[in-house]
ROLO-238331 format. One record per residue (C-alpha): residue number from 1; residue in one letter; chain; x, y, z. Coordinates in steps of 0.2 Angstrom, whole numbers, plus 2048, in hexadecimal, padded with zeros to 3 digits. Layout:
{r NUM, 'A', 'A', {X, Y, Z}};
...
// end
This chain:
{r 1, 'M', 'A', {C67, AFE, F80}};
{r 2, 'S', 'A', {C5B, B0C, F7C}};
{r 3, 'Q', 'A', {C5D, B0A, F69}};
{r 4, 'S', 'A', {C5B, AF7, F68}};
{r 5, 'L', 'A', {C49, AF2, F66}};
{r 6, 'T', 'A', {C41, AFF, F71}};
{r 7, 'S', 'A', {C3F, B11, F6B}};
{r 8, 'D', 'A', {C41, B22, F73}};
{r 9, 'P', 'A', {C30, B2C, F73}};
{r 10, 'P', 'A', {C31, B34, F62}};
{r 11, 'A', 'A', {C2B, B45, F5F}};
{r 12, 'R', 'A', {C23, B3F, F4E}};
{r 13, 'R', 'A', {C1D, B2D, F4C}};
{r 14, 'P', 'A', {C1E, B26, F3A}};
{r 15, 'R', 'A', {C0E, B26, F31}};
{r 16, 'W', 'A', {C0C, B13, F32}};
{r 17, 'Y', 'A', {C09, B15, F45}};
{r 18, 'S', 'A', {BF9, B1D, F42}};
{r 19, 'H', 'A', {BF6, B16, F31}};
{r 20, 'A', 'A', {BE8, B0B, F2B}};
{r 21, 'Y', 'A', {BF4, AFC, F2A}};
{r 22, 'N', 'A', {BE9, AF3, F36}};
{r 23, 'R', 'A', {BD9, AF9, F2E}};
{r 24, 'A', 'A', {BD4, AE7, F2B}};
{r 25, 'D', 'A', {BC2, AE8, F2D}};
{r 26, 'F', 'A', {BC0, AE5, F1B}};
{r 27, 'Y', 'A', {BC9, AD5, F1C}};
{r 28, 'R', 'A', {BC2, ACE, F2C}};
{r 29, 'V', 'A', {BB2, AC8, F22}};
{r 30, 'A', 'A', {BBD, ABB, F19}};
{r 31, 'A', 'A', {BC7, AB8, F29}};
{r 32, 'G', 'A', {BB8, AB3, F33}};
{r 33, 'L', 'A', {BB2, AA6, F26}};
{r 34, 'G', 'A', {BBE, A99, F2E}};
{r 35, 'W', 'A', {BB1, A8C, F2A}};
{r 36, 'L', 'A', {BB5, A8D, F18}};
{r 37, 'P', 'A', {BC2, A82, F10}};
{r 38, 'R', 'A', {BD2, A8C, F10}};
{r 39, 'P', 'A', {BD3, A8E, EFD}};
{r 40, 'A', 'A', {BC1, A95, EFC}};
{r 41, 'R', 'A', {BC5, AA1, F0B}};
{r 42, 'L', 'A', {BD5, AA7, F03}};
{r 43, 'G', 'A', {BCC, AA9, EF3}};
{r 44, 'L', 'A', {BBE, AB4, EFB}};
{r 45, 'A', 'A', {BCB, ABE, F04}};
{r 46, 'R', 'A', {BD4, AC1, EF4}};
{r 47, 'Q', 'A', {BC4, AC8, EEC}};
{r 48, 'L', 'A', {BC0, AD3, EFB}};
{r 49, 'G', 'A', {BD2, AD9, EFA}};
{r 50, 'R', 'A', {BD1, ADE, EE8}};
{r 51, 'L', 'A', {BC3, AEA, EED}};
{r 52, 'A', 'A', {BCC, AF2, EFB}};
{r 53, 'P', 'A', {BD6, AFF, EF1}};
{r 54, 'W', 'A', {BC6, B08, EEC}};
{r 55, 'W', 'A', {BC2, B09, EFF}};
{r 56, 'M', 'A', {BD4, B0F, F04}};
{r 57, 'P', 'A', {BD9, B1C, EF7}};
{r 58, 'V', 'A', {BE8, B22, F02}};
{r 59, 'E', 'A', {BEF, B11, F04}};
{r 60, 'R', 'A', {BEC, B0D, EF2}};
{r 61, 'A', 'A', {BF6, B1C, EED}};
{r 62, 'A', 'A', {C04, B18, EF9}};
{r 63, 'V', 'A', {C05, B06, EF3}};
{r 64, 'R', 'A', {C04, B0B, EE1}};
{r 65, 'N', 'A', {C13, B18, EE3}};
{r 66, 'T', 'A', {C1D, B0A, EEC}};
{r 67, 'L', 'A', {C1A, AFD, EDE}};
{r 68, 'A', 'A', {C1F, B0A, ED1}};
{r 69, 'R', 'A', {C30, B0C, ED9}};
{r 70, 'V', 'A', {C32, AFA, EDD}};
{r 71, 'T', 'A', {C2D, AF2, ECD}};
{r 72, 'G', 'A', {C2E, B00, EC0}};
{r 73, 'A', 'A', {C1C, AFC, EBA}};
{r 74, 'T', 'A', {C10, B09, EB3}};
{r 75, 'D', 'A', {BFE, B0B, EAE}};
{r 76, 'S', 'A', {BF4, AFB, EAD}};
{r 77, 'R', 'A', {C02, AF0, EB4}};
{r 78, 'L', 'A', {C05, AFB, EC3}};
{r 79, 'E', 'A', {BF2, AFB, EC6}};
{r 80, 'A', 'A', {BF2, AE8, EC6}};
{r 81, 'L', 'A', {C00, AE7, ED2}};
{r 82, 'T', 'A', {BF8, AF3, EDE}};
{r 83, 'V', 'A', {BE8, AE9, EDE}};
{r 84, 'A', 'A', {BF2, AD9, EE0}};
{r 85, 'T', 'A', {BFA, AE0, EF0}};
{r 86, 'F', 'A', {BEA, AE3, EF8}};
{r 87, 'A', 'A', {BE4, AD2, EF3}};
{r 88, 'D', 'A', {BF4, AC9, EF9}};
{r 89, 'F', 'A', {BF2, AD3, F0A}};
{r 90, 'A', 'A', {BE0, ACD, F0C}};
{r 91, 'M', 'A', {BE5, ABB, F09}};
{r 92, 'C', 'A', {BF4, ABC, F15}};
{r 93, 'F', 'A', {BE9, AC5, F22}};
{r 94, 'S', 'A', {BDC, AB8, F21}};
{r 95, 'D', 'A', {BE9, AAB, F25}};
{r 96, 'L', 'A', {BF0, AB5, F32}};
{r 97, 'V', 'A', {BE0, AB4, F3C}};
{r 98, 'S', 'A', {BDB, AA3, F37}};
{r 99, 'T', 'A', {BE9, A97, F32}};
{r 100, 'N', 'A', {BF5, A9E, F3E}};
{r 101, 'R', 'A', {BEA, A98, F4D}};
{r 102, 'Q', 'A', {BED, A86, F49}};
{r 103, 'P', 'A', {BF9, A7B, F52}};
{r 104, 'M', 'A', {C0B, A7A, F4B}};
{r 105, 'V', 'A', {C07, A6B, F40}};
{r 106, 'G', 'A', {BF9, A74, F37}};
{r 107, 'L', 'A', {C05, A83, F34}};
{r 108, 'V', 'A', {C12, A78, F2D}};
{r 109, 'S', 'A', {C06, A70, F21}};
{r 110, 'R', 'A', {C04, A81, F19}};
{r 111, 'V', 'A', {C16, A83, F14}};
{r 112, 'G', 'A', {C1B, A7C, F03}};
{r 113, 'T', 'A', {C2E, A80, F04}};
{r 114, 'A', 'A', {C39, A86, F11}};
{r 115, 'T', 'A', {C49, A8C, F09}};
{r 116, 'G', 'A', {C58, A8D, F15}};
{r 117, 'A', 'A', {C4F, A86, F24}};
{r 118, 'E', 'A', {C5E, A7B, F27}};
{r 119, 'R', 'A', {C68, A8B, F2C}};
{r 120, 'I', 'A', {C5D, A8D, F3B}};
{r 121, 'A', 'A', {C61, A7B, F41}};
{r 122, 'R', 'A', {C73, A7F, F41}};
{r 123, 'L', 'A', {C71, A8C, F4E}};
{r 124, 'D', 'A', {C74, A87, F60}};
{r 125, 'G', 'A', {C70, A98, F69}};
{r 126, 'G', 'A', {C65, AA6, F67}};
{r 127, 'F', 'A', {C63, AB1, F58}};
{r 128, 'I', 'A', {C5A, AC0, F51}};
{r 129, 'S', 'A', {C4E, ABE, F42}};
{r 130, 'P', 'A', {C4A, ACE, F39}};
{r 131, 'S', 'A', {C3B, ACD, F2E}};
{r 132, 'A', 'A', {C2F, AD9, F26}};
{r 133, 'H', 'A', {C1D, ADB, F22}};
{r 134, 'V', 'A', {C1F, ACF, F13}};
{r 135, 'G', 'A', {C13, AC1, F11}};
{r 136, 'N', 'A', {C0D, AB9, F21}};
{r 137, 'W', 'A', {C1A, AC0, F2D}};
{r 138, 'E', 'A', {C11, AB8, F3D}};
{r 139, 'L', 'A', {C12, AA7, F35}};
{r 140, 'A', 'A', {C24, AA9, F32}};
{r 141, 'G', 'A', {C27, AAC, F45}};
{r 142, 'R', 'A', {C1D, A9D, F4A}};
{r 143, 'L', 'A', {C26, A92, F3E}};
{r 144, 'L', 'A', {C36, A98, F45}};
{r 145, 'A', 'A', {C30, A93, F56}};
{r 146, 'G', 'A', {C2B, A82, F50}};
{r 147, 'R', 'A', {C3B, A7F, F46}};
{r 148, 'T', 'A', {C47, A84, F55}};
{r 149, 'A', 'A', {C3D, A7D, F63}};
{r 150, 'R', 'A', {C41, A8D, F6C}};
{r 151, 'T', 'A', {C36, A9B, F72}};
{r 152, 'T', 'A', {C35, AA9, F64}};
{r 153, 'H', 'A', {C32, ABB, F6A}};
{r 154, 'I', 'A', {C29, AC5, F5D}};
{r 155, 'V', 'A', {C2C, AD7, F5F}};
{r 156, 'V', 'A', {C1E, AE3, F59}};
{r 157, 'A', 'A', {C19, AF5, F5B}};
{r 158, 'E', 'A', {C0B, AF8, F68}};
{r 159, 'E', 'A', {C00, AFF, F5B}};
{r 160, 'E', 'A', {C02, AEF, F51}};
{r 161, 'A', 'A', {BFF, AE4, F60}};
{r 162, 'R', 'A', {BEF, AED, F64}};
{r 163, 'G', 'A', {BE9, AEB, F52}};
{r 164, 'L', 'A', {BEC, AD9, F51}};
{r 165, 'E', 'A', {BEA, AD3, F63}};
{r 166, 'Q', 'A', {BD7, ACE, F60}};
{r 167, 'W', 'A', {BDB, AC4, F50}};
{r 168, 'V', 'A', {BEC, ABC, F53}};
{r 169, 'R', 'A', {BF0, AAF, F61}};
{r 170, 'R', 'A', {BFC, ABA, F6A}};
{r 171, 'D', 'A', {C06, AAC, F74}};
{r 172, 'G', 'A', {C08, A9A, F73}};
{r 173, 'G', 'A', {C10, A8D, F68}};
{r 174, 'G', 'A', {C21, A93, F6D}};
{r 175, 'V', 'A', {C1D, AA5, F68}};
{r 176, 'R', 'A', {C1C, AB4, F73}};
{r 177, 'F', 'A', {C18, AC6, F6D}};
{r 178, 'V', 'A', {C22, AD4, F74}};
{r 179, 'T', 'A', {C1C, AE6, F73}};
{r 180, 'R', 'A', {C2B, AF2, F6F}};
{r 181, 'S', 'A', {C24, B00, F7A}};
{r 182, 'R', 'A', {C27, AF7, F8A}};
{r 183, 'P', 'A', {C35, AFF, F94}};
{r 184, 'T', 'A', {C3D, AEE, F98}};
{r 185, 'V', 'A', {C3C, AE6, F87}};
{r 186, 'S', 'A', {C4E, AE7, F83}};
{r 187, 'L', 'A', {C53, ADF, F93}};
{r 188, 'E', 'A', {C46, AD1, F90}};
{r 189, 'L', 'A', {C4D, ACE, F7E}};
{r 190, 'V', 'A', {C5F, ACE, F84}};
{r 191, 'A', 'A', {C5B, AC1, F91}};
{r 192, 'A', 'A', {C51, AB6, F84}};
{r 193, 'L', 'A', {C5F, AB6, F78}};
{r 194, 'R', 'A', {C6C, AB1, F86}};
{r 195, 'R', 'A', {C60, AA3, F8A}};
{r 196, 'G', 'A', {C62, A9D, F78}};
{r 197, 'E', 'A', {C51, AA3, F72}};
{r 198, 'V', 'A', {C4C, AAC, F62}};
{r 199, 'V', 'A', {C47, ABE, F60}};
{r 200, 'A', 'A', {C3D, AC3, F50}};
{r 201, 'A', 'A', {C3B, AD5, F4C}};
{r 202, 'Q', 'A', {C33, ADF, F3E}};
{r 203, 'A', 'A', {C41, AE9, F36}};
{r 204, 'D', 'A', {C38, AF2, F27}};
{r 205, 'R', 'A', {C30, B00, F30}};
{r 206, 'A', 'A', {C38, B10, F37}};
{r 207, 'L', 'A', {C35, B14, F4A}};
{r 208, 'G', 'A', {C37, B27, F48}};
{r 209, 'T', 'A', {C45, B27, F54}};
{r 210, 'R', 'A', {C58, B29, F54}};
{r 211, 'G', 'A', {C59, B16, F52}};
{r 212, 'D', 'A', {C53, B18, F40}};
{r 213, 'L', 'A', {C60, B17, F32}};
{r 214, 'L', 'A', {C5E, B1E, F20}};
{r 215, 'I', 'A', {C63, B10, F14}};
{r 216, 'P', 'A', {C61, B10, F01}};
{r 217, 'F', 'A', {C51, B06, EFC}};
{r 218, 'F', 'A', {C4D, B04, EEA}};
{r 219, 'G', 'A', {C58, B13, EE6}};
{r 220, 'K', 'A', {C52, B1F, EF3}};
{r 221, 'P', 'A', {C57, B20, F06}};
{r 222, 'A', 'A', {C49, B1A, F12}};
{r 223, 'P', 'A', {C4A, B18, F25}};
{r 224, 'F', 'A', {C4C, B07, F2D}};
{r 225, 'P', 'A', {C4D, B02, F3F}};
{r 226, 'L', 'A', {C5F, AFE, F45}};
{r 227, 'G', 'A', {C59, AF6, F55}};
{r 228, 'P', 'A', {C5A, AE3, F50}};
{r 229, 'F', 'A', {C6C, AE5, F4B}};
{r 230, 'L', 'A', {C71, AEF, F5A}};
{r 231, 'L', 'A', {C6A, AE1, F65}};
{r 232, 'A', 'A', {C72, AD4, F5B}};
{r 233, 'S', 'A', {C83, ADC, F5D}};
{r 234, 'A', 'A', {C81, ADF, F6F}};
{r 235, 'V', 'A', {C7C, ACD, F73}};
{r 236, 'R', 'A', {C87, AC6, F66}};
{r 237, 'V', 'A', {C7A, ABB, F5E}};
{r 238, 'P', 'A', {C78, AB8, F4B}};
{r 239, 'V', 'A', {C6B, AC0, F40}};
{r 240, 'V', 'A', {C60, AB4, F36}};
{r 241, 'P', 'A', {C54, ABD, F2A}};
{r 242, 'A', 'A', {C44, AB3, F26}};
{r 243, 'F', 'A', {C35, AB6, F1A}};
{r 244, 'C', 'A', {C25, AAD, F17}};
{r 245, 'L', 'A', {C1C, AAF, F06}};
{r 246, 'L', 'A', {C0C, AA9, EFF}};
{r 247, 'G', 'A', {C0C, AA0, EEF}};
{r 248, 'A', 'A', {BFF, A9E, EE1}};
{r 249, 'D', 'A', {BFA, A8D, EE8}};
{r 250, 'Y', 'A', {BF6, A95, EF9}};
{r 251, 'S', 'A', {C06, A8C, F01}};
{r 252, 'Y', 'A', {C13, A96, F09}};
{r 253, 'T', 'A', {C26, A97, F05}};
{r 254, 'V', 'A', {C31, A9B, F14}};
{r 255, 'K', 'A', {C42, AA2, F10}};
{r 256, 'V', 'A', {C4F, AA2, F1D}};
{r 257, 'A', 'A', {C5F, AAC, F18}};
{r 258, 'E', 'A', {C71, AA8, F1D}};
{r 259, 'P', 'A', {C75, AAD, F2F}};
{r 260, 'F', 'A', {C81, ABB, F31}};
{r 261, 'S', 'A', {C89, AC3, F40}};
{r 262, 'V', 'A', {C89, AD5, F45}};
{r 263, 'P', 'A', {C9A, ADC, F4C}};
{r 264, 'R', 'A', {C9A, AEB, F58}};
{r 265, 'G', 'A', {C9A, AFA, F4D}};
{r 266, 'G', 'A', {C93, AF0, F3E}};
{r 267, 'E', 'A', {C81, AF3, F42}};
{r 268, 'A', 'A', {C7E, AFF, F34}};
{r 269, 'E', 'A', {C86, AF3, F27}};
{r 270, 'A', 'A', {C7C, AE5, F2E}};
{r 271, 'A', 'A', {C6C, AEF, F2C}};
{r 272, 'R', 'A', {C71, AF3, F1A}};
{r 273, 'A', 'A', {C74, AE1, F16}};
{r 274, 'W', 'A', {C62, ADD, F1D}};
{r 275, 'V', 'A', {C5A, AEB, F13}};
{r 276, 'A', 'A', {C63, AE4, F03}};
{r 277, 'M', 'A', {C5B, AD3, F07}};
{r 278, 'L', 'A', {C4A, ADB, F09}};
{r 279, 'E', 'A', {C4C, AE4, EF9}};
{r 280, 'D', 'A', {C4F, AD4, EF0}};
{r 281, 'V', 'A', {C3F, ACC, EF8}};
{r 282, 'V', 'A', {C34, ADB, EF4}};
{r 283, 'R', 'A', {C3B, ADB, EE2}};
{r 284, 'E', 'A', {C36, AC9, EE0}};
{r 285, 'H', 'A', {C25, ACA, EE9}};
{r 286, 'P', 'A', {C20, ADD, EE8}};
{r 287, 'T', 'A', {C0E, AD9, EEC}};
{r 288, 'Q', 'A', {C12, AD1, EFC}};
{r 289, 'W', 'A', {C1A, ADF, F05}};
{r 290, 'F', 'A', {C0C, AE7, F0F}};
{r 291, 'N', 'A', {C11, AF9, F13}};
{r 292, 'F', 'A', {C02, B04, F0F}};
{r 293, 'F', 'A', {C0C, B14, F11}};
{r 294, 'D', 'A', {C1B, B1E, F0A}};
{r 295, 'I', 'A', {C2A, B13, F11}};
{r 296, 'W', 'A', {C36, B21, F0B}};
{r 297, 'N', 'A', {C2D, B2F, F14}};
{r 298, 'P', 'A', {C24, B27, F23}};
{r 299, 'V', 'A', {C26, B35, F30}};
{r 300, 'P', 'A', {C19, B43, F2E}};
{r 301, 'A', 'A', {C20, B54, F2A}};
// end
């Protein structure tokens, strides 16, 4: 299963692998102020985030170009959306390293609504939950673990794991982080799914391998990983997309989509269905999709 959630060593890695996505020093000031009441902490993070575009001109240009395509905004409206993206990221990152360390009861208290959560309760066996760098992705994984009372294996790139490991509680609370680069990861995930456990995978960033698939995204082809859908068809488990979005009142909304199956040979169609869902979420919450690079051209020339 070389094309599932592992990756062949690519000749060229996508830009995000060496990108400043985890250049989070700017936000750690706010994240470290855990003694502040959460509204004050997130308010401070937002203010710091609003300054970040001036320190990160490359990321600012990438976000601006993405938002122009996603929203059609121009001029002052586009600039406001660009700044808001950095502010939203700062708040979600602050929660990522603070609130997410709390026991499950503390995490649940941060959720205002959980649309479609009953769909998870109907599932008896294992399933794959593709998600994206939208809102608080790590909280979504922990809530899945709490909701299903089953271990949730969150698959991340090695580069991402290194960037987050000192800030995020790696394991515990029913969550286990799995690095994609390990040679045995596919076998581990297959075994976990057959035990009835959950695999959560980020499915919005190309790997730079033959496992990527070009899919129309806001009118232009972009590469997306096919791995989660290959794994779902191989083990014959359903796919359950989930997102966790921050609201204006600082509470989170968890959205769980209707589960769907992936027949053999239907992996590409399933990936396109997932990307269509992602497009809807990004269109509705454009400032909470945290990809600070050109999603349509992620591999260096």
